[in-house]
Phi, psi and omega in degrees: 000167179272134171250124182278136178282145176278137181279124181260126179293329179293324176295318179298317178299318181298314176303313185289333179288320183280335190298314178299325179289318176298318178292327176290319180294328179247055189299320182294318178294325179297314182299314177297317179301315179291325174299316178299315179298319179292320180295318181290319179294320177294322181296318179296318178295318181295321176300313180292322176300316181297314178301318182294316183291331183277330183273341182282137181257141177269121180244070178254114181264321182261145173290155180293142180246143179265124184265106183288333180294313175302319183295317179295321178295320183290316181299317176299320179295318179293322180292321178292324177294319180294317175302315178293331179289314179293335178287345177288336179296329186276342182281136177264122181256145177288148182271114186287344186260357183276132177259123182266000000 
């Protein structure tokens, strides 16, 4: 039969204490490993994105309509904002640093 080893907490703590030093000593290999992990993660996300876009069906029956009423309201709003913005040039503000 198989005998399972007991997990020793002291050995785990020792491993995690040594890990940053070992990774720093082998920084180039660590960089390559992290780059590989990021590339794999990106490829998985890209693969799922492609599957989602291929399987989703577009069910658009009516063509899009342009709402001219909304456009006119937006243009009026922009014109009012522009007028109020240009009106600030004519107003004279007192100089707080001028001594009389």
